[in-house]
NUNU-333701 format. One record per residue (C-alpha): residue number from 1; residue in three letters; x, y, z. Coordinates in Angstrom, 2 decimals. Each point is the difference from the previous one (the first is absolute). Layout:
! NUNU-333701
    nr   rest      east     north        up
   NUM    ALA         X         Y         Z
...
! end
This chain:
! NUNU-333701
    nr   rest      east     north        up
     1    UNK    132.08    186.17    -35.83
     2    UNK      0.85     -3.67     -0.32
     3    UNK     -0.50     -2.37      2.89
     4    UNK      3.11     -1.80      1.22
     5    UNK     -0.97     -3.21      1.84
     6    UNK      2.37     -0.59      2.90
     7    UNK     -0.65     -3.71      0.34
     8    UNK     -0.14     -0.64     -3.75
     9    UNK     -3.76     -0.30      0.01
    10    UNK     -0.20     -2.68      2.69
    11    UNK     -2.43      1.94      2.18
    12    UNK     -1.84      1.63     -2.86
    13    UNK     -0.72      3.69      0.37
    14    UNK      0.63     -0.18      3.75
    15    UNK      3.77     -0.62     -0.09
    16    UNK      0.83      3.34      1.57
    17    UNK     -2.69     -0.40      2.68
    18    UNK      1.43     -3.39      0.98
    19    UNK      3.55      1.34      0.32
    20    UNK     -0.91      3.23      1.82
    21    UNK     -2.44     -1.87      2.24
    22    UNK      2.78     -2.39      0.98
    23    UNK      2.35      2.87      0.75
    24    UNK     -2.73      1.67      2.04
    25    UNK     -0.61     -3.17      2.02
    26    UNK      3.72     -0.30      0.65
    27    UNK      0.16      3.59      1.26
    28    UNK     -3.01     -0.55      2.25
    29    UNK      1.56     -3.17      1.44
    30    UNK      3.32      1.76      0.66
    31    UNK     -1.79      2.93      1.60
    32    UNK     -1.93     -2.36      2.29
    33    UNK      3.14     -1.85      1.03
    34    UNK      1.77      3.30      0.69
    35    UNK     -2.94      1.22      2.11
    36    UNK     -0.08     -3.28      1.92
    37    UNK      3.74      0.16      0.72
    38    UNK     -0.19      3.60      1.21
    39    UNK     -2.96     -0.86      2.22
    40    UNK      1.88     -2.86      1.67
    41    UNK      3.08      2.20      0.37
    42    UNK     -2.12      2.63      1.76
    43    UNK     -1.40     -2.65      2.35
    44    UNK      3.53     -1.13      0.91
    45    UNK      0.99      3.60      0.63
    46    UNK     -2.99      0.51      2.33
    47    UNK      0.86     -3.15      1.96
    48    UNK      3.59      1.15      0.39
    49    UNK     -1.09      3.43      1.29
    50    UNK     -2.45     -1.59      2.46
    51    UNK      2.74     -2.28      1.31
    52    UNK      2.31      2.98      0.59
    53    UNK     -2.61      1.97      1.97
    54    UNK     -0.43     -2.70      2.67
! end
C-alpha cells in the first residue's frame, strides 16, 4: 500500500494526524459552545418559570 501524503510532505509522516487532530479540535470546540448555549438557555427557562410562580 502506498502512502499518499495529504499536505504534500509538509508535516512529514504526520500529515494525517495534523489534519484529523485539527478536525477533532474543531468538533470539541463546537460541542463546548453548544453545551454552553444550552446551559444558558436552561438558566433563562428556569428564571422565567420562577417569575411565573410568584
